[in-house]
N, C-alpha and C positions, 0 to 999 in steps of 0.2 A: 587570253588562255583558252584553248579549245579542249573540251573534255570529251572522251568517248562515252557512248551510251552506258557502258559498264560503270564508268566512273560516276555518272550522275546517279545511277541506282545505288552504287556503293555509298555515296554521300548520304542519300536518303536512309540507307540501312544503318549507317553509323549514328545518324540522328535518332533513329528508332531505338538503337541499343542504348544510347544515352538516356532516352526517355524511360526505358525499362529499368536502367540502373539508378537513375537519379530522380525518379518520380516526375513531377510536373515541371521541373526546371527547363526541359527542352520542349515542352508542349507547344509553346508559341511558334517554334520553328518547324513543326511537323504538320503537314497538311492532313486533312481528314481523309483524303483519297488514299494517301500512302498508308495511313493507320488502318483504314478499312481493308485495304488489300492484304496487309499483314495478318489481320484477324481472320480473313477468309482462308488465307494460306495455312495459318496455324490450325484452323478447323480441319482442313484437308489432311494435314500431316498427322493430327491426332487419330484420324481414321486409318490412314495408310501405314501408320507405324513408323513414321520417320521422325527425325529430330534434327534441327538445324545445327551445324557445327558451331555457330556462334554461341550456343548455350549448352552444348552437350558435354563439354569438358569443364568441370566445375572448378572455379578458382578456390584456392585454399584447401584443397583436399588431394590426398595422394594415397596410393597403395604401395607400400614398401615390401618387396619380396626378399627374403633372406636365403642365402645359398646353403647354409649349414642346416641340414635336416635332422642332425643328431641332438641339437640343443633346443630346448623349449623356446618357442617363439617369444614368449613373454620376457625371457632373459635378454634376448637380442633387443626387443622393443624397449625395455626399461633403460638399457644402456644408450640406445639411440635418442630417446626422449630427453634423457639427462644431458647428452651432448648438445642437442638442438637448443635446449633451454639455456645452456651456458653460452652458446653462440648468439642467441637472440633472446636476451633476458626480458625484453619488453613485449614479447609476443606470447600469447596464451595458446598452448597446444593441448589437444585432447585426443584420446584414442577412440576409434570407431570399432571396427570389427577386427578380431584376432583369428586368423586362419592357421591353426596348427593341425595340419592334415597331410596325409601322404601325397595328395595331389597339389598342395600349395602351402608353403610356409611364408605367411605374409601378415601384414596388419595395415589398417587404414589409419591415417593421422589427419586430424583437422586443424587448420590454422585459423583461429578465431579472429574476428575483427571486421572492420569496415570493408565491404566488398566494392568500394569505389575503384574504378579501373586503374588508377595510378598504383594501387597496391599489387597489381599483377606481377610486377618485377620482384617485389619482396617475396611473394609466394614462390616464384621460380627460384630465387636464391636459396630459400629454405629447402626446397626440393632437391636442388643440386648439392647442397651441403649434406643432405640425407644420403644421396646416392654415392657420395665420397666416403661414407662411414664404413669402417671395417665390417664385413659380413653381409653388407647389402649387395644383392645381385642385380635387382631391377627396381626402378621406380616408375610407376604408371600414374596417369591421371585417373580421377574418379569420373565416370561418365553418368550423365542423366539418361535414363531409359524411359521413354513415354509409356504410360499405361496403354495397353493394347485396346484398340477400339475397332470392332468389326463393323462392316456395313450392315446395319440392322433394319429390319422391317417386319411387319405382320406379326406383332405379338398377339398370342391367342389367350383369351381370358377364361376359357371354359374347358381346360384340359386338352388332351390330344384331340385334334379335329377329326371329323368323320373321314374315314379312308386315309388316316395319317400314314398307314404303312406304305401307301403309294409314294409318299415323300421320301422314303428310304432310298439311298443311292446304292444299296448293297448289290443290286443286280449289275450295275455298271462296273463294279469292282470285283465281282465273283465272290464277295464275302457271303452272299446268300448260299452259294454252293458249299463253302467251307463250313457254314453252320449246319447245313442240311446233310451233306454227304460225308463230311469228316467229323461231324459232331464236336467241333472245336468252338469253345465259348470264352476262352481266356482264363478258365479256372486255374488257380494256382500261380498266376502271373501278377506281379505288382507293378503298377504304372504310377510314377511320380509326376505331378504336374506343378509347374511354377506359374502362378497366375494371380488373379484378383481375389482369390478366395472362392468359397463354394457354399451354396445353400444345401447342406447335407440333409436337411429336413424334407427335401423334395422326395415324394414317394418313389420316383424312378431312380433315385440315388441312394436308396436304402433307409431313409427316414431317421438317420442318426449318425453319430461319429464315435469311433473308437473300436475296441475289440468286439468282434461279432458283427460289425457293420461293413457295408461295401466301402465306405470312406473310413479307412482304419488308421491312417497315418497323417501326419502333417502338423503345422502350427502357423500362427500369424507372426511374421517377422516385423511388421510395420505399424499396425493399428490403422485407424480411420483417417488420421489427419496428416500423416507424414508425406513430405515431398522433398525435393532436392534443395530447398531453401536452407541457407546456413543456420537459421535459428530453429529449423524444424527438428523435433525430437520424436523418435519412434516410440510406440507403446506396444511392444510385443506381448503375446500370450500364447497359450497352448491350444487355442481354438481357431481353426482356419475359416470360420464362418465369414461370408461376405456380408458385412454389417453396414454397408453404406445405405443412406436414405434414398428416397425415391428421386431426389433431384440430382444425386451423384452416382447412383448405382448403374453399372453397365451390364452386369450379369455374365460377363465374358467367361470367367472361370467356370461357372456353373454350366454354361453352354458347352464348353470344351469337355468337361467331365461327362456330360450326357452323351456326347458323340462317342467317347471311348467306351463307356460301360453303363449307360442308361438302360433301364429295363422296366417296362410297364406294359399294360394292355395296349395294344396298337402301336407300340414303339419298342424298338430293339437297337441298342448301340452296337458298335462293331465287335466289342468283346464284353458282352453283358455280364459275364461272371468273373471278370477281372477284379482285383482289389485295387483301390485307389489311395493315393496320398496326395494331399494338397498343401503346398507351401505358399502361403499368401505373401507375395513380395511386392504387391501394388496396393496402395491404400485407396481412399476415395479421391485423392488429389491427382494431378496431371501426370506425375512421373515418380519413379524410384531411382535408385542408383545401382550400378552393376555389382557393388559389394553385397547388396542384399540378395541379388540373383545368385551370385556365387555361394553365399552362405546357405541359401535354400537348397541349391544343388548338393552341397556337401552334406547337409542334414539328410536329404533323400538317400544319398549313397550310404550313409551310416545306418539307416534302417533297412537297407538291403533291397531297394527297388531294382527291378529288372530293366525298366525302361524309364527314360526321362523325356517328357514332352514339354517343349517350350514354344509357345506361340507369342514370341516377343523378339526384339532385336533393335539394332540401330542401323541407319543407312550408311554403311561403310563396307565396300566390296573387297577390302584387303582380307586375306585369309590368316593373318598373323596378329590379330588384335589380342589383347590380354584375355578377354572372355573366351574367344575362339581357342586360344592355347589351352586354357583350363579344361574346356569341354572336350577338346581333342584328347587330353590325358585321360579323362573319365571314360571316353569311348574306347580308347586303346586298352583300357583295363577290363573291358568286357561289358560294361553297361551300354545298352542301346540308347543312343542320343539322337532324338528327332526334333528338328527345329524348323519353324516357318521361314520361308524364303523372303517374305515381305510383300507388302501391298503397294509397291511403288512402280508398277508396270507402266503407268501413264507418264512417268518421268524418264523413260528411255532406258538405254543400256547402262550397265554397271550399277544397277540398283538392287541387286541381291544383297540381303542384309547380313551383318555379323551378329551373332556367332555362327549362323548357318553356313558361312563360308569355309569353316574348318574342314580339312581334308578327311578327317575320320567321321564327320558328322553327316547325317542324312538331311539334306536340304529339300524342303517340300514346296512344290508349286501347287496352284489351285486349279481345279477343273469345275465346270458348272454341273449341277445336278440336272437330271432329265425332267424333274418336276419341281414345281414351286408352289408356295402357299399364296393365294391371291383372293381377291373378291371380284364380284362380277357386275357388269352393267350391260344395258341394252340401248340400242338406238331406236327411237320411235319409228314404227312402220316396218321393223325388221324383227324376225324371230330369232336371229343369231345372237349368241351371248359372247361377250368379250371380257378379258381379264384386266384388272388394274391392281396396283399395289399402293397402299397408303405411304406417304412420304414422311409423316411425322412419327416420332418414336412411339408414342402411345396414342395414336389417332383412333380413338374408340368411336367417335361420332361418325355417323354415316355421311358419305359424300352427298350433298344436297342434289335432289333431282332438279333439272332446270335446262335452259337453253344454252347450248355450247356455241360460242362465237370465237373468231380468231382474235387472239390477244395481242398479236403484233403483226404488222404488215411485212416487216423484214426481220430477219433473225437479229435479235439484240435490241429491238425497239422497246421491249418491256424493261430494259435496263435503264431507260430514261422515262420518267413518269409523263413527260410532256408529249412523248411519241405514242402513247397507248391510245388506241381507238376509243372513242366515247361510248361505243356500243357495248363495252364490257360491263358497264354498270348494271348490276342486278342479274348478271349472267355468269356462266362458267367460261373461263378463258383457256383456249388451247394455245400453248407456246412450246417452242423448242427448249431443251435444256441448255443449249449452247448460247454463247454471247456474253454471259456474266454469271455470277453466283445465283443459283436458283432461288435462294432466300431473298436476294435483292429484287429479283423479278416478282416474287410473290408479294413482297411488301409494297412494291409499286402498284401492282394490280389490285391489292387490297385497298390502297388509297384511291384508286380509280373506281372502286365500287364493285369489283368482282366478288362473287359469293364462293368461288372455288377455282382451283387451277388444275388443268390436265397437262402434264409434261410428256413430251415424246422426243425421239431423236431419229434422224435419218441415217445414222451411222450404225453398222452392226456392232461396233465396239461397245455401244451403249444400249443394245437391244433390250435386255431385260431390266425393267425398272428396279428390281430388288437390289441391283448392284449400284444404284445411286446412293451416295451418302445421305443421311437423314437431314431433312430441312427442319430446323428448329427456330424458335423466336418469331413465329408467324401466327396470325389469328385465324386464318381460314383453312379449311381442309384441302389436301393436295392428293392427286392421283397420278401415278406414273403408269404409262402404258407402253407396250412394245412397239417396235418399229412398224411392223405390218399393221397393227391396230391404229397407229398414228396416221399411216397413209390412208387407211379406210376412212378415218374421221375427216381428213383433209378432202378426200374425194366427195364424201357426203356433203360437206360444206359447200364445195364448188357446185354440186348439182342442185343444191337447195336454192330456191328463188329468193328466200329471205337471208341466205348465207348464215343460217342458224339451224341447228338440229337439236331435238330434245333427247336428253339422256336420263335414264332411270337407273339408280344404283342399289345394289344389295350390300348389306353389311356383314354377310355371312362368310366365314372363312371356307374356301374350297381348294381342292388340289387341282392344279392346272399343268398340263404338259408343256414343257419348254421345247417348242418345235424349231426354234431359231438358234439357240446357243447351247442346248443340252449337250453334254460330253465334250464341249470345246474348252480349251484352257481359258480361264477367267481373264478378262482384259486387265484387271488390276494386279495380277500376279507379277512379281518382280522379274526383271530380265537380267541375265548374266552378261558376260562372264565376270569372274573376279578380275581385279587389276593385273593379276599374274597370268591371265588368260586360261585359268582353270574353268572347266565346264561346270557351272552351277546355274540353276537348281538341279537336283538329282532325279527326283521322282515326283509324280503328281498324286494328290489325294483329292477327294471331292470337298471343295470349299466354297463353291458358289451356290448360295441358296440352300443352306443346310438347316434342317428343322431339328431342334433339340431343346433340352431343358434350360430354363432360366429361373432365377429366384421367384418365390411366390409373389413378392411385391410387384413384379413385372408381368404377372399373369401365368407363370409356370412354364409356358411353352412359347418358342419364338423361332423365327427364321433369321439366320445371320449369314454373312458372306465374308470370306477373307482366307488368306493362307493360314490364319489363326484357326480355321475350321479344318482345313486340309491336313494340317500337322497332326492333330489328335486322331484324325481318321487313319493316317498311316501308323501312328502309335498303337491304336487299337488293332490294326492288322498285324503289327509286329507281335503283339501279345498272342494272337492266334498262331502265328508262325512259331513262336517260342514254345507254346503248349504242344504243338505238333512235334517239335524236336525233342521234347522231354529231357531226359538225362544227357542228351548230346548238345543241348543248347549252348553250353560253354565253348564248344568247338567251333562255333560260328561267330565271327567278329561282326561288328557293325557293317563293315565293307562287304563281307560275304553275303549277308542278307540283302544289302542294297543291290548287289550285282544280280541276285536272283530276281528282285523286283524289276530292275532295269531290263534284264533279258526278255521278260515276258509282258512288258507294259504295252498299253494300247496307245498308238500315236494318233493325234487329232489333227484335222486340217486347220488352217489359219482362220477360216471363216465358214459360214454355212454354204458358200457358193463353191461348187465342185471344182472349178478351174483355178482356184486361188492357191492350191498347193498345201503341203504339210506345214504345220506350224514349226517354228524353229525350236530346236532343243534348248536354246538359250532362254526360251520362254516356258516351254512345257516340261523341260527336263527330258527324261527317257519316255515320258508319256504317263498315262493314268495307270495306277497299280492294278494288276490282275492277280489277285492273291491265290486263287486255286491253282492256276498254272505255275506260279512262283513256287508253291509248295510241292506240287506233284510232278512236274515235268522232270525228266531224268538228265537233261543236258545243261551244263553250266559253262558259260563263257566268261572269261576274265581277261582284262578289266571290263567293267560294265559300261564305261564311257571313255572317250579319248578327246584330247585336244591336239591339233596339229600346230598350235601356236600361230604366230604371224609368219609371213613369208621371209622376213629377215632373220628369224630365229626358228626356221621351219624344222619341226620334228617329222620328217617326211614319211617315215615308216613306223608302224606300230604292229606288234605281234600279239595275237590272242592265244590263250590256252583254252582248248575245248575239251571238256571231260564228259564222258558218257557213263553215268552211274546206273543206267537201266539194264534190262535183260534182253533187249533186242538191238539189232543193228540199226543205226540211224544214218541218214544221208541228207546233205544240204547242198544248195546252190547259193553262191555268194552274189549279192545284188546291192547296188548303191541306190537307196531311196532318198533322193535329195529333198530338202525342205526349202522354204523361203529363206532368204538371207535378211539379216538385220542391217539396215543402213543407219549407222549410229549418229551421224552428224548432218546438220542442215546443209553444210557445204564445206569443201576443203579450204575455203577462203578464210573462215574464222574458227572452224572446229568447235562450234557451239553444239552441244549434244542436242539432238532432235527430241523434243518433248511434245507428243509421244514419239517413240521410235518409228521410223518408216520401214516398210518391208518390200522386198523385191523377189520375184520368182524366176528371174532370168539369170542369176549369178550362181551357177552350179559348178561344184568341184567334180572332178573325175577320180575314180579310185581304181587301182590295179591290185588284184589279189594274187597271192602266191599259189592258190589253187582255186579254180573256178567252181569245181564241185569236189566233194569228199564224202567218204563213208567212215563210220566209227563203230567198232564192235563193242559189245558190253564190257565195261571196265577199262576201255581204252582212252588214252589222252593223245591229242595232237595239237599242233600249232598252225595258225594261219596268219599270214602277214598282209597288211593293207598299206599301200603307198598312195599318197595324195598327189594330184595335179590340181593346184588351186585354180579358180576361175580367173580369166584374163580381164579383170576389171581394173580400173584406175587405182593404183596403190595409194594415191592421195585421199581416196574416199574411205579407206579402211573398212571395206565391206566385210561383215561377219557372216561367212557362209556356214552351212551346216547340213545335217541330214542324219540318216540312220543306216548303218551297215546291217543288211538283212541276211540272216542265215535262213534261207527259204527251205522249208522242209520238203524233200522229195517224196516223203511218205506221210502226208498230213494226217492220215488216219492213225498214225502211231505217235508222232511228235509234232509239237507246234513250232511255228516260226520263232526265231530269236532275233532280237535287234540290239544294236549297240549305237547309241547316239554319238555324234562327233561334231566338232566345230573347228574353225580356223579363221584367220584374219588375213586379208590381202593387204600388204603394206608393212610398214615398220612402225610399231607402236612407240618406239623411242622418239620418233619425229613429232609426236603429238605435243602441243604446247601445254605448259603447266599453268601459267598465270593467264588471266583474262587479258584481252587486248588493252593496251595502255598501262598494264601493270598495276601494282598496288598504289594506294593513295595515302598521303600524309595530310591530316587535318588537325586543326587546333582542338582543344578539349571540348569546345562548344560546337564544333563542326560548322563553323561559319565561313571558313576559307580552305581551299584546296591548294596544296603545295606540290608541284611537279618537279621533275629532275632539275630544271634550271632555276628554281626558286631557293630562297633562304628562309629557314625557320629558326627563330631565336628562342633559346631555352634558358630560363632562370632556375638554376638548381635549387634555389631557396623557395621557389613558388611552384607547387605542383600544378596549379592551374595553367602553367605555361608548357607543360609536358605534351608532346604530340601523341596522337592516336594514328596507328598505321593499320590499314585494312585492305583486304583483297579478296577476290574470287579465285577459285581454282577451276580451270576448265577441265582438268584431269586429276585423278588421284595421284599423290606423290608419296614415295616412301620417306623422303626427308626434305625438310626445308632448313637451310643453313643461312645465317645472317652475319657474314663477316663485316667488321667495322673498320673504317679507314680514317686516319687522321689527315685531313686535307691540308692542314697547316704545315705538316711535315711531309710534303710531296707524296701524299696518298699512302702513307705508311700503314700497313696492316697491323692493327694493335690488338684485335681480339674479335669477339662475337657478341652482338647486341642482345641476342636471345638464346636460350637453350635450343638444342636441336629438336625440331618437331618431326615426328615420324608417323607412318601409316595414316596419312591425311586423306580424307575422302574428297572427291570433287564436290563443288558447291553449285547450286543452280542460281538463277537470277532472281528468284523469288525470296530474297532475303536470306540466302544461304551464305552469309558473309563471315569471314574470319577477321578479327581485329585484335590489335595488341597495343597497349600503352608502352611508352619508353621513358624511363626516368633518368636517362643519362648514365647508366651503369652498364658494364660489359664484362664478359668472361675472357680471360687472357688466352687460355689453351684451346686448341682445336678439339671440339667434342668428338668422342668416338662415334663411329657410324655403325649402328646395329638396328635392324628394323623392329626389334622388340622393345626398344627404349623410346620413350617420349623425351626423356631428359638424358643427357650424357652421363655415363657411369662414373667418370673420374674428372670432372671439371674443378677448377679452383673457384673460390668465392668471387663475387663481383668486385670490379674496380670502377671508381667514378671517373668520368671523363674530365679533362683538364679545362678549367675556366679560361676563356679567351681563345680556345682552339675551335677549329671547324672540322666537322666529321660528315662522313657519308655511311649509309648502310646499304649493302648489297643483299637483296633477297634472292636466294638461289634455290630453285626447286629441282630435285633429281627427276629426270624423265623416266617413264616406264622402261623397265629392263636396263636402266642406266647403271654404269659402274661408278660408284661414288669416288673412286680414285682417278677418274678420267674427267678433266675439266670440261670437255666438250659435251658431256652427258648431263651437265647442269644448265638449266635456263636461268638467266640472271636479269634482275631488274634493279636499277640504281635509284636511290632515294634523292631527295633534295639535299641541300647543304643544311646541316644542323650547327648553328653558331651558338656556342656556349657563352653566356654572358659572364663577364668578369665580376 
């Protein structure tokens, strides 16, 4: 039996999942290398804000939505619980959240009991029974949402550092002009934050909580110890304080709050006089669930917040997830909803996160600040000073002065302790960040006797060290330096006769200009589009290297990076915009304000090198927000962004409405400013998503405009059409081209240029494969043997240990996975469906992003209804047990992108092995 590389990895992943579910039972079958790889990947995901599909949908939990909004939800819920208990009298059910609100009439129900994988089918059966009950409109899974973790560095223990105002990114975004010239500070605007809680005792955040304080609203929905574990119980109270201890606190919510409305000597947030509300939806544990996030949002709406800021999400690029639907409703009702796009940019295309994918929601990308907080060092014999950033979270000790030597002769040598040069003993080691986990390199260098490590990179994607995730669990101090500094150190080592140079370090925090990546889109910022080919993210805020408040236990001030920081920056900007609108604010929808931001954004190049071209709107959105122009410029173009879709579903022409609300005639010339294209796949042979995505500056689309130039009188409105001619690239490569339609002002002294980002795909997205090469795998419950299509798997219905596990990777997101079951004994008669319909499934990567399902020999007789908003079919019957002595097959069918569920050819099918049911 020959297995594909996907299948070997899938087998390892199933083994790992069994380890997680069953404790030490599978430990003997899992290698340390695989386990360590998972741990490193998990650490990356905690920082990037991702969560693997194999654990994001929680077994035994569901959210039931009721269609009748005129009847109290508890009335529906009591009847449903009574019905479920009568059908499953040996199963204990409990109620979680009850949402009796204009935006959602729903409740969460928990199915208590053993979480052993064989019980998954029972949970599915109960959920299907619930969906068939009168009055139930939707049944959704409960998702685990990871606690947001920004890229953290440079905690300051002595209050705002000297010259801290230089760290402010307000000049980059024109917020400084809005403060100075328009006298807008956010006064009278309430911003609601859903996050990890807040240290409201921080002087820059008002020093208290409640009426009369800056932090006026909010509560704690979870307590300190809650997570998604079935036995975890929240301990809510009315105090949103971030009360985690030093070993578990992240300070994320406090940092976010300071970005929006912090105010102290030498520090000013975006909207320093705005009022804040904090709804603590994350405890000190690793994750929460989406029901707490929804409850926090509804609480915020009920107290009357003007803006919701959410620096959170899950890695799912569909725009129709449950949470995205709820936040769309909230935004459509007038509340401004601003959500981080995600930090998964290194994982390639289709990584923009939900719920920022919603059509009514402002999805925020991250740009780097022009300055960052650093410390300094010198090379002996030179008067020049260089910057470094500590790598450990609370690295308060000074980097030791000493001799710097090469820590590896070849990139990756420090990953193997035996390859480390002997001369590192007693010295500082210079190594690249590439090759393996920096923590592993550091531990190996420590064992070899190094007294400190200096990391650098040769790639501009990694230029600024503050963007590295923190290295923890090591004994010696670490310094990150920029690319040019790394090259300087390498040259100095080459020129030294001893191949060693002496470095002296300062431990003082200083402000350093970012001359390499300032004002570029952050490398970690997630990349669109959505699976429906909608252009996301929408707009950029400053999120790379943002200095703000943290809890006192962490030193009160810190630099963090992430779309988690860019999101509150745009939320604060929106508070200033709403203050400017005053009594007219209700006339502007979320989309209206977003379009103003998009019209006047600043577009960034892809790199510091002039010839590399503009960054793709799939990465930067429309560009970095320019708030003063967004508020003051008289011309508004709608829509603010467009997608031409793929060439098989080409929306060739788009029409823009241009409105002049000013007092002077304006005139423009239409120009196509092309950006680099995203090359999403490694090759068209296997369609594995490129991690990270590749870029090309040669695949440009051409645009034809209905008018090359035009004038617009005061109060006048006109329309302009743009038609696309896609680039002539190989359609099998699915190149994602893009750019910016530029309305270039012919009177720049009167009006600014306007831009509208666009994107499209060369090729037919429907041709993209759903399942990984070789298809899903069937393994026994101990994952000791793999069964492919030609094999036979024997099931004893009386022995759960003989039930199979079925697992697979998804190369592409799919709206639906259907599992028709065939009785092979009766000439392949179609008898039903092995599993409920799975919907809005995200693609999985090869680093343990696996989906797996147990099968207990039961099935559903009727075809589930196909609706993208359902995870489970709305009107299925209860399960039927297979017939002993018969032989069965399961087809796994994934609906391709843009596929019609009623067309057989739009489904990709994989066929299982034979399941022989023991008599």
